[in-house]
TIGU-5567 format. One record per residue (C-alpha): residue number from 1; residue in one letter; chain; x, y, z. Coordinates in nm, 3 decimals. Example, Ala and Ser with C-alpha at 12.3 -4.5 7.8 and 13.67 -1.06 7.14 Angstrom:
atom k:1	r:A	c:A	X:1.230	Y:-0.450	Z:0.780
atom k:2	r:S	c:A	X:1.367	Y:-0.106	Z:0.714
//
This chain:
atom k:1	r:M	c:A	X:0.891	Y:1.621	Z:0.573
atom k:2	r:A	c:A	X:1.005	Y:1.315	Z:0.403
atom k:3	r:K	c:A	X:0.772	Y:1.136	Z:0.172
atom k:4	r:Y	c:A	X:0.743	Y:0.745	Z:0.159
atom k:5	r:I	c:A	X:0.624	Y:0.555	Z:-0.112
atom k:6	r:N	c:A	X:0.819	Y:0.252	Z:-0.139
atom k:7	r:A	c:A	X:1.033	Y:0.012	Z:0.084
atom k:8	r:T	c:A	X:1.389	Y:0.080	Z:0.061
atom k:9	r:E	c:A	X:1.603	Y:-0.210	Z:0.018
atom k:10	r:K	c:A	X:1.731	Y:-0.173	Z:0.400
atom k:11	r:T	c:A	X:1.355	Y:-0.166	Z:0.533
atom k:12	r:G	c:A	X:1.274	Y:-0.462	Z:0.299
atom k:13	r:K	c:A	X:1.514	Y:-0.669	Z:0.410
atom k:14	r:E	c:A	X:1.437	Y:-0.601	Z:0.779
atom k:15	r:F	c:A	X:1.094	Y:-0.658	Z:0.694
atom k:16	r:Y	c:A	X:1.216	Y:-1.007	Z:0.538
atom k:17	r:L	c:A	X:1.416	Y:-1.130	Z:0.843
atom k:18	r:N	c:A	X:1.174	Y:-0.987	Z:1.119
atom k:19	r:F	c:A	X:0.870	Y:-1.175	Z:0.961
atom k:20	r:I	c:A	X:0.981	Y:-1.487	Z:0.839
atom k:21	r:E	c:A	X:0.823	Y:-1.772	Z:0.944
atom k:22	r:K	c:A	X:0.597	Y:-1.553	Z:1.176
atom k:23	r:G	c:A	X:0.240	Y:-1.636	Z:1.075
atom k:24	r:K	c:A	X:-0.011	Y:-1.372	Z:0.980
atom k:25	r:I	c:A	X:0.088	Y:-1.024	Z:0.895
atom k:26	r:V	c:A	X:-0.124	Y:-0.730	Z:0.932
atom k:27	r:M	c:A	X:0.017	Y:-0.438	Z:0.725
atom k:28	r:L	c:A	X:-0.093	Y:-0.094	Z:0.869
atom k:29	r:N	c:A	X:-0.159	Y:0.149	Z:0.565
atom k:30	r:L	c:A	X:-0.144	Y:0.536	Z:0.616
atom k:31	r:I	c:A	X:-0.207	Y:0.693	Z:0.307
atom k:32	r:K	c:A	X:-0.194	Y:1.028	Z:0.198
atom k:33	r:F	c:A	X:-0.359	Y:1.108	Z:-0.176
atom k:34	r:K	c:A	X:-0.206	Y:1.322	Z:-0.431
atom k:35	r:D	c:A	X:-0.463	Y:1.537	Z:-0.540
atom k:36	r:K	c:A	X:-0.434	Y:1.470	Z:-0.904
atom k:37	r:A	c:A	X:-0.278	Y:1.163	Z:-0.998
atom k:38	r:D	c:A	X:0.054	Y:1.182	Z:-1.180
atom k:39	r:Y	c:A	X:0.169	Y:0.905	Z:-1.389
atom k:40	r:T	c:A	X:0.495	Y:1.088	Z:-1.518
atom k:41	r:N	c:A	X:0.807	Y:0.931	Z:-1.503
atom k:42	r:L	c:A	X:0.665	Y:0.582	Z:-1.434
atom k:43	r:E	c:A	X:0.830	Y:0.271	Z:-1.655
atom k:44	r:S	c:A	X:0.585	Y:0.141	Z:-1.956
atom k:45	r:I	c:A	X:0.308	Y:0.356	Z:-1.889
atom k:46	r:N	c:A	X:0.118	Y:0.525	Z:-2.151
atom k:47	r:L	c:A	X:-0.134	Y:0.686	Z:-1.965
atom k:48	r:Q	c:A	X:-0.287	Y:1.054	Z:-2.004
atom k:49	r:M	c:A	X:-0.554	Y:1.014	Z:-1.716
atom k:50	r:N	c:A	X:-0.707	Y:1.321	Z:-1.558
atom k:51	r:I	c:A	X:-0.830	Y:1.147	Z:-1.241
atom k:52	r:S	c:A	X:-0.750	Y:1.238	Z:-0.866
atom k:53	r:G	c:A	X:-0.493	Y:1.062	Z:-0.659
atom k:54	r:E	c:A	X:-0.788	Y:0.885	Z:-0.457
atom k:55	r:Q	c:A	X:-0.952	Y:0.738	Z:-0.785
atom k:56	r:A	c:A	X:-0.590	Y:0.594	Z:-0.865
atom k:57	r:Y	c:A	X:-0.527	Y:0.425	Z:-0.566
atom k:58	r:K	c:A	X:-0.891	Y:0.278	Z:-0.592
atom k:59	r:L	c:A	X:-0.791	Y:0.147	Z:-0.970
atom k:60	r:Y	c:A	X:-0.490	Y:0.007	Z:-0.771
atom k:61	r:T	c:A	X:-0.702	Y:-0.194	Z:-0.484
atom k:62	r:D	c:A	X:-1.015	Y:-0.282	Z:-0.710
atom k:63	r:N	c:A	X:-0.780	Y:-0.432	Z:-0.985
atom k:64	r:T	c:A	X:-0.539	Y:-0.642	Z:-0.728
atom k:65	r:A	c:A	X:-0.849	Y:-0.750	Z:-0.495
atom k:66	r:E	c:A	X:-0.902	Y:-1.078	Z:-0.670
atom k:67	r:A	c:A	X:-0.528	Y:-1.154	Z:-0.678
atom k:68	r:L	c:A	X:-0.512	Y:-1.077	Z:-0.265
atom k:69	r:N	c:A	X:-0.811	Y:-1.318	Z:-0.207
atom k:70	r:K	c:A	X:-0.660	Y:-1.578	Z:-0.430
atom k:71	r:I	c:A	X:-0.378	Y:-1.635	Z:-0.224
atom k:72	r:G	c:A	X:-0.597	Y:-1.604	Z:0.121
atom k:73	r:S	c:A	X:-0.500	Y:-1.255	Z:0.180
atom k:74	r:R	c:A	X:-0.799	Y:-1.012	Z:0.263
atom k:75	r:I	c:A	X:-0.885	Y:-0.609	Z:0.335
atom k:76	r:L	c:A	X:-0.983	Y:-0.587	Z:0.654
atom k:77	r:F	c:A	X:-1.088	Y:-0.236	Z:0.702
atom k:78	r:Y	c:A	X:-1.059	Y:0.020	Z:0.437
atom k:79	r:G	c:A	X:-1.177	Y:0.384	Z:0.520
atom k:80	r:K	c:A	X:-1.128	Y:0.793	Z:0.527
atom k:81	r:S	c:A	X:-0.919	Y:0.938	Z:0.838
atom k:82	r:T	c:A	X:-0.893	Y:1.288	Z:0.932
atom k:83	r:G	c:A	X:-0.662	Y:1.322	Z:1.195
atom k:84	r:F	c:A	X:-0.488	Y:1.171	Z:1.522
atom k:85	r:L	c:A	X:-0.685	Y:1.167	Z:1.852
atom k:86	r:I	c:A	X:-0.339	Y:1.101	Z:2.023
atom k:87	r:G	c:A	X:-0.025	Y:1.190	Z:1.769
atom k:88	r:P	c:A	X:0.129	Y:1.485	Z:1.572
atom k:89	r:E	c:A	X:-0.133	Y:1.734	Z:1.506
atom k:90	r:S	c:A	X:0.072	Y:1.830	Z:1.192
atom k:91	r:E	c:A	X:0.026	Y:1.486	Z:1.065
atom k:92	r:K	c:A	X:-0.295	Y:1.417	Z:0.855
atom k:93	r:W	c:A	X:-0.386	Y:1.097	Z:0.623
atom k:94	r:D	c:A	X:-0.636	Y:1.073	Z:0.371
atom k:95	r:A	c:A	X:-0.707	Y:0.678	Z:0.460
atom k:96	r:I	c:A	X:-0.605	Y:0.397	Z:0.674
atom k:97	r:L	c:A	X:-0.587	Y:0.034	Z:0.500
atom k:98	r:L	c:A	X:-0.542	Y:-0.294	Z:0.710
atom k:99	r:V	c:A	X:-0.448	Y:-0.628	Z:0.488
atom k:100	r:E	c:A	X:-0.393	Y:-0.940	Z:0.642
atom k:101	r:H	c:A	X:-0.158	Y:-1.182	Z:0.498
atom k:102	r:Q	c:A	X:-0.161	Y:-1.539	Z:0.597
atom k:103	r:S	c:A	X:0.242	Y:-1.515	Z:0.591
atom k:104	r:L	c:A	X:0.574	Y:-1.303	Z:0.461
atom k:105	r:Q	c:A	X:0.568	Y:-1.580	Z:0.180
atom k:106	r:K	c:A	X:0.210	Y:-1.512	Z:0.071
atom k:107	r:F	c:A	X:0.268	Y:-1.095	Z:0.107
atom k:108	r:M	c:A	X:0.589	Y:-1.201	Z:-0.131
atom k:109	r:E	c:A	X:0.408	Y:-1.402	Z:-0.380
atom k:110	r:F	c:A	X:0.145	Y:-1.102	Z:-0.397
atom k:111	r:S	c:A	X:0.399	Y:-0.821	Z:-0.412
atom k:112	r:Q	c:A	X:0.563	Y:-1.030	Z:-0.708
atom k:113	r:S	c:A	X:0.266	Y:-1.114	Z:-0.906
atom k:114	r:E	c:A	X:0.176	Y:-1.045	Z:-1.243
atom k:115	r:T	c:A	X:-0.145	Y:-0.862	Z:-1.107
atom k:116	r:Y	c:A	X:0.042	Y:-0.622	Z:-0.848
atom k:117	r:L	c:A	X:0.306	Y:-0.549	Z:-1.103
atom k:118	r:N	c:A	X:0.081	Y:-0.427	Z:-1.365
atom k:119	r:N	c:A	X:-0.132	Y:-0.221	Z:-1.128
atom k:120	r:V	c:A	X:0.150	Y:-0.063	Z:-0.896
atom k:121	r:K	c:A	X:0.143	Y:0.231	Z:-1.098
atom k:122	r:H	c:A	X:-0.160	Y:0.340	Z:-0.974
atom k:123	r:R	c:A	X:-0.070	Y:0.346	Z:-0.642
atom k:124	r:T	c:A	X:0.264	Y:0.538	Z:-0.709
atom k:125	r:A	c:A	X:0.070	Y:0.774	Z:-0.922
atom k:126	r:G	c:A	X:-0.196	Y:0.821	Z:-0.666
atom k:127	r:L	c:A	X:0.041	Y:0.853	Z:-0.330
atom k:128	r:E	c:A	X:0.132	Y:1.186	Z:-0.244
atom k:129	r:D	c:A	X:0.289	Y:1.003	Z:0.113
atom k:130	r:S	c:A	X:0.237	Y:0.682	Z:0.294
atom k:131	r:R	c:A	X:0.352	Y:0.455	Z:0.590
atom k:132	r:L	c:A	X:0.340	Y:0.072	Z:0.615
atom k:133	r:L	c:A	X:0.360	Y:-0.104	Z:0.924
atom k:134	r:P	c:A	X:0.382	Y:-0.468	Z:0.954
atom k:135	r:S	c:A	X:0.260	Y:-0.632	Z:1.266
atom k:136	r:T	c:A	X:0.179	Y:-0.973	Z:1.419
atom k:137	r:E	c:A	X:-0.018	Y:-1.093	Z:1.664
atom k:138	r:I	c:A	X:0.128	Y:-1.105	Z:2.036
//
């Protein structure tokens, strides 16, 4: 099964075109942690941290929470998961995260902020796999 950690150029462009001027966006994050965070091959990293993937991801969320709040975005829910009630039995996720952004522009502002760029290494090091599904109100 393919692993997904970051958006591709194609999916990023589609996201932009589909959500520009649509108002609030809620991002559904499905998260699978690595047993041990892996900081190898990450640019400008000089870390020899012996922590779990979940701990690395917590560093990412803790260190970026203030930047999220500053632009009017917020974490709606962050919780543990085990498996689907309806869905593939073979697909398991460790956590679910719902983040609300006031607009695509605010999401872009966050994802290009110095705080995000300085801390995304922890997200990358901690994730085994993920899904990110943006949505707007109907």
